[in-house]
Backbone bond lengths (Angstrom), bond angles and torsions (degrees), N, CA, C in turn:
res aa  C-N    CA-C-N  psi(-1)  N-CA   C-N-CA  omega(-1)  CA-C   N-CA-C  phi
1 M - - - 1.444 - - 1.531 108.67 -
2 E 1.301 115.68 133.43 1.466 122.18 179.91 1.527 108.98 -119.08
3 I 1.332 115.04 162.74 1.453 121.78 173.90 1.526 107.38 -105.11
4 Y 1.333 116.63 121.94 1.461 122.33 -179.01 1.512 110.03 -113.19
5 L 1.317 115.98 144.82 1.451 122.83 175.90 1.526 107.69 -99.36
6 V 1.330 115.75 123.20 1.456 121.90 -175.09 1.529 108.76 -117.48
7 R 1.326 116.50 132.72 1.468 121.60 178.37 1.535 108.61 -88.95
8 V 1.319 115.26 131.26 1.456 121.77 178.98 1.524 108.63 -115.54
9 T 1.329 116.48 135.07 1.453 122.18 174.09 1.516 107.71 -112.95
10 T 1.335 115.80 122.68 1.457 120.34 -178.95 1.520 110.17 -77.37
11 D 1.320 116.01 172.51 1.461 119.10 -179.30 1.532 112.42 -69.69
12 D 1.353 117.91 -13.06 1.469 120.02 173.59 1.527 111.22 -106.44
13 D 1.337 115.98 23.08 1.459 125.48 172.19 1.533 114.91 69.09
14 Q 1.326 118.63 21.31 1.469 120.90 171.68 1.524 108.95 -79.33
15 K 1.327 116.21 146.05 1.459 121.65 176.90 1.515 109.49 -100.30
16 R 1.313 115.65 133.48 1.463 123.12 176.68 1.514 107.84 -134.33
17 Y 1.329 116.38 163.30 1.457 120.55 178.98 1.515 110.11 -127.52
18 W 1.308 114.55 139.55 1.452 122.27 179.49 1.524 108.85 -127.75
19 L 1.327 116.32 149.56 1.451 122.88 171.06 1.513 108.66 -100.25
20 A 1.315 116.00 145.55 1.455 120.51 176.39 1.527 109.01 -140.04
21 A 1.317 116.35 133.57 1.465 122.02 175.36 1.520 107.33 -94.34
22 A 1.322 115.12 109.64 1.461 120.17 -172.81 1.521 110.71 -148.84
23 P 1.332 116.82 163.27 1.469 119.29 178.82 1.519 113.65 -73.37
24 D 1.348 117.28 -24.11 1.460 119.95 178.76 1.531 109.53 -155.28
25 Q 1.311 115.98 171.15 1.455 121.89 -174.52 1.539 112.57 -63.13
26 D 1.318 116.93 -40.58 1.463 120.30 179.35 1.521 111.28 -62.61
27 A 1.323 116.44 -41.41 1.468 120.69 178.24 1.525 110.40 -65.90
28 A 1.341 117.13 -36.96 1.462 120.90 178.13 1.525 110.94 -62.47
29 V 1.319 116.92 -45.08 1.468 120.93 178.52 1.527 109.74 -61.76
30 Q 1.322 118.51 -42.09 1.456 120.99 179.93 1.525 111.72 -65.07
31 L 1.326 117.12 -39.94 1.473 119.74 177.08 1.525 110.92 -59.74
32 V 1.320 116.29 -43.26 1.460 119.72 179.58 1.522 110.22 -67.19
33 L 1.322 117.98 -43.03 1.472 120.52 177.33 1.532 110.82 -56.16
34 D 1.317 116.86 -37.47 1.455 121.11 179.72 1.527 112.39 -69.31
35 A 1.342 116.71 -22.52 1.470 121.02 -175.00 1.537 113.82 -96.82
36 I 1.312 117.03 -21.10 1.474 120.03 -174.38 1.531 110.19 -95.26
37 P 1.331 117.17 161.41 1.476 119.82 179.81 1.522 112.52 -62.76
38 E 1.313 115.07 151.12 1.454 121.28 175.05 1.528 108.62 -60.29
39 G 1.318 116.32 139.57 1.449 121.26 -178.52 1.522 113.15 99.67
40 W 1.340 116.13 -16.98 1.456 119.89 174.68 1.519 108.22 -88.08
41 A 1.336 117.16 159.05 1.459 122.11 -179.23 1.521 109.97 -120.48
42 A 1.321 116.00 151.98 1.467 121.67 177.89 1.532 108.32 -133.14
43 S 1.331 115.48 142.20 1.465 121.12 178.98 1.521 108.88 -151.85
44 P 1.343 117.02 160.05 1.462 118.93 175.15 1.533 109.53 -57.88
45 S 1.317 116.74 140.60 1.466 120.04 -174.55 1.518 113.54 -83.05
46 G 1.322 117.06 -26.88 1.455 119.70 -173.32 1.524 111.78 78.83
47 L 1.333 117.06 1.76 1.456 122.79 177.89 1.517 109.20 -110.32
48 A 1.316 115.70 157.36 1.465 120.55 178.91 1.514 110.35 -102.62
49 A 1.312 116.83 141.74 1.463 121.15 172.48 1.519 107.13 -74.63
50 N 1.327 116.89 131.94 1.455 118.21 179.72 1.524 110.49 -77.24
51 D 1.314 117.22 175.23 1.467 121.65 -175.31 1.525 111.89 -59.92
52 E 1.340 116.90 -36.42 1.462 120.40 179.99 1.526 110.70 -61.17
53 L 1.310 116.99 -45.98 1.460 120.85 180.00 1.517 111.52 -70.53
54 A 1.301 116.83 -36.08 1.452 121.17 -177.35 1.524 112.12 -68.56
55 T 1.328 117.67 -15.51 1.457 120.68 -178.69 1.526 111.98 -106.22
56 L 1.323 118.39 22.08 1.463 121.28 179.71 1.525 113.35 -73.39
57 G 1.302 116.84 -4.55 1.458 120.10 176.89 1.514 114.34 80.71
58 L 1.327 117.58 27.88 1.453 120.23 175.28 1.521 109.48 -64.74
59 R 1.301 115.75 137.29 1.463 120.93 176.02 1.527 108.62 -94.31
60 P 1.302 118.13 158.56 1.464 119.98 178.83 1.526 111.16 -51.15
61 G 1.327 115.71 129.90 1.450 122.04 179.31 1.514 114.37 90.36
62 E 1.333 118.43 -5.76 1.465 120.83 179.45 1.517 111.78 -86.73
63 V 1.331 115.72 149.97 1.457 122.57 174.38 1.517 108.36 -131.07
64 R 1.331 115.52 155.89 1.465 120.87 179.45 1.509 109.09 -154.78
65 E 1.326 117.07 133.82 1.462 120.67 174.43 1.509 108.82 -74.34
66 V 1.335 116.67 142.33 1.469 121.08 179.56 1.515 109.85 -119.01
67 N 1.310 114.89 154.19 1.462 122.85 175.36 1.517 107.19 -74.09
68 T 1.317 117.41 127.21 1.468 120.46 -177.05 1.533 113.07 -72.88
69 K 1.318 117.63 -7.95 1.458 119.71 179.58 1.515 112.79 -81.85
70 V 1.331 117.72 -13.93 1.444 120.79 -179.21 1.518 110.15 -134.27
71 G 1.308 115.32 152.84 1.444 120.67 168.27 1.505 118.19 81.17
72 L 1.295 119.43 7.30 1.467 120.04 178.18 1.501 109.14 -106.81
73 S 1.327 115.40 138.64 1.466 118.79 178.76 1.517 110.50 -134.50
């Protein structure tokens, strides 16, 4: 299980980032899509979650929105 950083675009074009504990990147994006409101979009971020974020204790299948001011590399 890996921790993936997923970029979310809201229906008013704001960018947000979510973490997802998933077996692969496609599964991570799907987990986030399942958690966000309809009309929002999710895609791989191209960024890596740093060690601090990777140790948040997410269990397989969990997602969590992160503050974009910290933890992105």
